Each structure stands twice: as structure tokens, then as C-alpha cells.
ChimeraX commands (.cxc) that place a marker at each C-alpha (Angstrom):
marker #1 position -10.91,155.14,31.34 radius 0.5
marker #1 position -11.74,152.44,28.69 radius 0.5
marker #1 position -11.51,148.84,29.83 radius 0.5
marker #1 position -11.67,145.78,27.87 radius 0.5
marker #1 position -10.89,142.18,27.78 radius 0.5
marker #1 position -7.89,140.84,25.96 radius 0.5
marker #1 position -6.01,137.57,24.70 radius 0.5
marker #1 position -2.85,137.84,26.20 radius 0.5
marker #1 position -1.36,135.61,23.02 radius 0.5
marker #1 position -0.95,138.57,21.11 radius 0.5
marker #1 position 2.13,139.87,22.43 radius 0.5
marker #1 position 5.75,138.85,21.07 radius 0.5
marker #1 position 7.80,139.00,24.10 radius 0.5
marker #1 position 8.00,139.88,27.91 radius 0.5
marker #1 position 10.62,140.82,30.46 radius 0.5
marker #1 position 10.48,140.01,33.98 radius 0.5
marker #1 position 12.97,142.30,34.96 radius 0.5
marker #1 position 12.62,145.93,33.54 radius 0.5
marker #1 position 14.57,149.16,34.37 radius 0.5
marker #1 position 12.62,152.32,35.13 radius 0.5
marker #1 position 13.74,155.95,34.84 radius 0.5
marker #1 position 12.31,158.63,37.28 radius 0.5
marker #1 position 12.65,162.02,36.03 radius 0.5
marker #1 position 12.30,165.03,38.53 radius 0.5
marker #1 position 11.38,168.29,36.89 radius 0.5
marker #1 position 12.58,171.62,38.89 radius 0.5
marker #1 position 9.90,174.49,37.91 radius 0.5
marker #1 position 12.41,176.89,39.90 radius 0.5
marker #1 position 15.15,175.98,37.33 radius 0.5
marker #1 position 13.41,176.57,34.06 radius 0.5
marker #1 position 12.09,172.80,34.25 radius 0.5
marker #1 position 15.60,171.17,34.14 radius 0.5
marker #1 position 15.24,167.58,35.07 radius 0.5
marker #1 position 17.34,164.83,36.98 radius 0.5
marker #1 position 17.32,161.42,36.13 radius 0.5
marker #1 position 17.30,158.43,37.73 radius 0.5
marker #1 position 17.42,154.64,36.75 radius 0.5
marker #1 position 15.99,152.02,38.96 radius 0.5
marker #1 position 16.42,148.48,38.93 radius 0.5
marker #1 position 15.68,145.25,41.09 radius 0.5
marker #1 position 12.43,146.97,42.03 radius 0.5
marker #1 position 8.74,146.87,41.02 radius 0.5
marker #1 position 6.19,149.60,40.27 radius 0.5
marker #1 position 4.83,149.98,43.55 radius 0.5
marker #1 position 8.35,150.63,45.14 radius 0.5
marker #1 position 9.00,152.95,42.21 radius 0.5
marker #1 position 6.28,155.23,42.76 radius 0.5
marker #1 position 6.88,155.22,46.31 radius 0.5
marker #1 position 10.52,155.90,45.86 radius 0.5
marker #1 position 9.80,158.84,43.48 radius 0.5
marker #1 position 7.23,160.47,45.85 radius 0.5
marker #1 position 9.60,160.21,48.86 radius 0.5
marker #1 position 12.39,162.19,46.56 radius 0.5
marker #1 position 10.31,164.48,44.93 radius 0.5
marker #1 position 10.86,167.35,47.30 radius 0.5
marker #1 position 8.28,169.37,45.37 radius 0.5
marker #1 position 9.17,168.52,42.11 radius 0.5
marker #1 position 7.02,167.29,39.39 radius 0.5
marker #1 position 7.74,163.41,38.57 radius 0.5
marker #1 position 7.76,161.42,35.22 radius 0.5
marker #1 position 8.15,157.92,35.42 radius 0.5
marker #1 position 9.16,155.54,32.41 radius 0.5
marker #1 position 10.04,152.06,31.75 radius 0.5
marker #1 position 12.99,151.31,28.96 radius 0.5
marker #1 position 12.14,149.21,26.40 radius 0.5
marker #1 position 13.18,148.90,22.49 radius 0.5
marker #1 position 11.48,148.88,19.58 radius 0.5
marker #1 position 13.35,147.46,16.21 radius 0.5
marker #1 position 16.29,147.04,18.13 radius 0.5
marker #1 position 16.36,151.09,19.02 radius 0.5
marker #1 position 16.32,151.87,22.87 radius 0.5
marker #1 position 13.36,153.98,23.89 radius 0.5
marker #1 position 10.99,154.78,27.05 radius 0.5
marker #1 position 7.32,153.94,27.86 radius 0.5
marker #1 position 5.62,156.67,30.02 radius 0.5
marker #1 position 4.00,155.11,33.18 radius 0.5
marker #1 position 3.11,158.18,35.08 radius 0.5
marker #1 position 3.26,161.66,34.96 radius 0.5
marker #1 position 3.95,164.21,32.09 radius 0.5
marker #1 position 6.92,166.27,31.02 radius 0.5
marker #1 position 6.36,169.93,31.59 radius 0.5
marker #1 position 8.85,170.61,28.20 radius 0.5
marker #1 position 6.59,168.50,26.05 radius 0.5
marker #1 position 5.07,170.51,23.24 radius 0.5
marker #1 position 2.13,168.20,23.60 radius 0.5
marker #1 position -0.28,169.34,26.72 radius 0.5
marker #1 position -0.95,166.04,29.01 radius 0.5
marker #1 position -4.40,164.51,28.02 radius 0.5
marker #1 position -7.12,165.40,30.50 radius 0.5
marker #1 position -6.76,161.62,31.84 radius 0.5
marker #1 position -3.19,162.04,32.67 radius 0.5
marker #1 position -2.40,162.64,36.73 radius 0.5
marker #1 position 0.48,164.96,37.18 radius 0.5
marker #1 position 1.41,163.97,40.69 radius 0.5
marker #1 position 2.11,159.90,40.46 radius 0.5
marker link #1:1,2 radius 0.2
marker link #1:2,3 radius 0.2
marker link #1:3,4 radius 0.2
marker link #1:4,5 radius 0.2
marker link #1:5,6 radius 0.2
marker link #1:6,7 radius 0.2
marker link #1:7,8 radius 0.2
marker link #1:8,9 radius 0.2
marker link #1:9,10 radius 0.2
marker link #1:10,11 radius 0.2
marker link #1:11,12 radius 0.2
marker link #1:12,13 radius 0.2
marker link #1:13,14 radius 0.2
marker link #1:14,15 radius 0.2
marker link #1:15,16 radius 0.2
marker link #1:16,17 radius 0.2
marker link #1:17,18 radius 0.2
marker link #1:18,19 radius 0.2
marker link #1:19,20 radius 0.2
marker link #1:20,21 radius 0.2
marker link #1:21,22 radius 0.2
marker link #1:22,23 radius 0.2
marker link #1:23,24 radius 0.2
marker link #1:24,25 radius 0.2
marker link #1:25,26 radius 0.2
marker link #1:26,27 radius 0.2
marker link #1:27,28 radius 0.2
marker link #1:28,29 radius 0.2
marker link #1:29,30 radius 0.2
marker link #1:30,31 radius 0.2
marker link #1:31,32 radius 0.2
marker link #1:32,33 radius 0.2
marker link #1:33,34 radius 0.2
marker link #1:34,35 radius 0.2
marker link #1:35,36 radius 0.2
marker link #1:36,37 radius 0.2
marker link #1:37,38 radius 0.2
marker link #1:38,39 radius 0.2
marker link #1:39,40 radius 0.2
marker link #1:40,41 radius 0.2
marker link #1:41,42 radius 0.2
marker link #1:42,43 radius 0.2
marker link #1:43,44 radius 0.2
marker link #1:44,45 radius 0.2
marker link #1:45,46 radius 0.2
marker link #1:46,47 radius 0.2
marker link #1:47,48 radius 0.2
marker link #1:48,49 radius 0.2
marker link #1:49,50 radius 0.2
marker link #1:50,51 radius 0.2
marker link #1:51,52 radius 0.2
marker link #1:52,53 radius 0.2
marker link #1:53,54 radius 0.2
marker link #1:54,55 radius 0.2
marker link #1:55,56 radius 0.2
marker link #1:56,57 radius 0.2
marker link #1:57,58 radius 0.2
marker link #1:58,59 radius 0.2
marker link #1:59,60 radius 0.2
marker link #1:60,61 radius 0.2
marker link #1:61,62 radius 0.2
marker link #1:62,63 radius 0.2
marker link #1:63,64 radius 0.2
marker link #1:64,65 radius 0.2
marker link #1:65,66 radius 0.2
marker link #1:66,67 radius 0.2
marker link #1:67,68 radius 0.2
marker link #1:68,69 radius 0.2
marker link #1:69,70 radius 0.2
marker link #1:70,71 radius 0.2
marker link #1:71,72 radius 0.2
marker link #1:72,73 radius 0.2
marker link #1:73,74 radius 0.2
marker link #1:74,75 radius 0.2
marker link #1:75,76 radius 0.2
marker link #1:76,77 radius 0.2
marker link #1:77,78 radius 0.2
marker link #1:78,79 radius 0.2
marker link #1:79,80 radius 0.2
marker link #1:80,81 radius 0.2
marker link #1:81,82 radius 0.2
marker link #1:82,83 radius 0.2
marker link #1:83,84 radius 0.2
marker link #1:84,85 radius 0.2
marker link #1:85,86 radius 0.2
marker link #1:86,87 radius 0.2
marker link #1:87,88 radius 0.2
marker link #1:88,89 radius 0.2
marker link #1:89,90 radius 0.2
marker link #1:90,91 radius 0.2
marker link #1:91,92 radius 0.2
marker link #1:92,93 radius 0.2
marker link #1:93,94 radius 0.2
marker link #1:94,95 radius 0.2
view
């Protein structure tokens, strides 16, 4: 982990009510996923909800964002088992 102080004035926008996506990956089904969109919820409750509904499946959690007007996702926790890139050593596969 790397920690450093930061000036909060370097950002251009904020959202107070983000939407999250939780993907459950099922190894027994060739890593097929089921996806859920969660709103009106904060990160600790997203993590709790995901753990309570995992049923032994791997979890990836994202927050929705836009970049240049295009929709996208920012990874918050977990790693997709179908990714062509291996998970960095610092990534927890069990959020």
C-alpha cells in the first residue's frame, strides 16, 4: 500500500449518489457472471450485500462513472476471473 497526502482541489466533479455494480462469478459455470445494479446504498452496505449473496461465488464490485461522456466502470473490489490480466498481488479476491 502506498499512502500520500493529497490536495482535494485537484478534482473537477463529484457525485454524492453513485450507482454500484456487483458481479458474481460462478466457477462451476465456466466463470459466467450474474450482475446487479445497486443504488441508494453506501460502500459498506454494498460490501455486506455482496458477501451475503455470494453463495460461494467470486465477487467483483464496480462503481459506475463516465469519461468523456462515455459510460464505464471503476473497480472497487475483487478481480474478474475472465480478465486477460492477472490480479495484482495487492488485490483481495474476497471483498
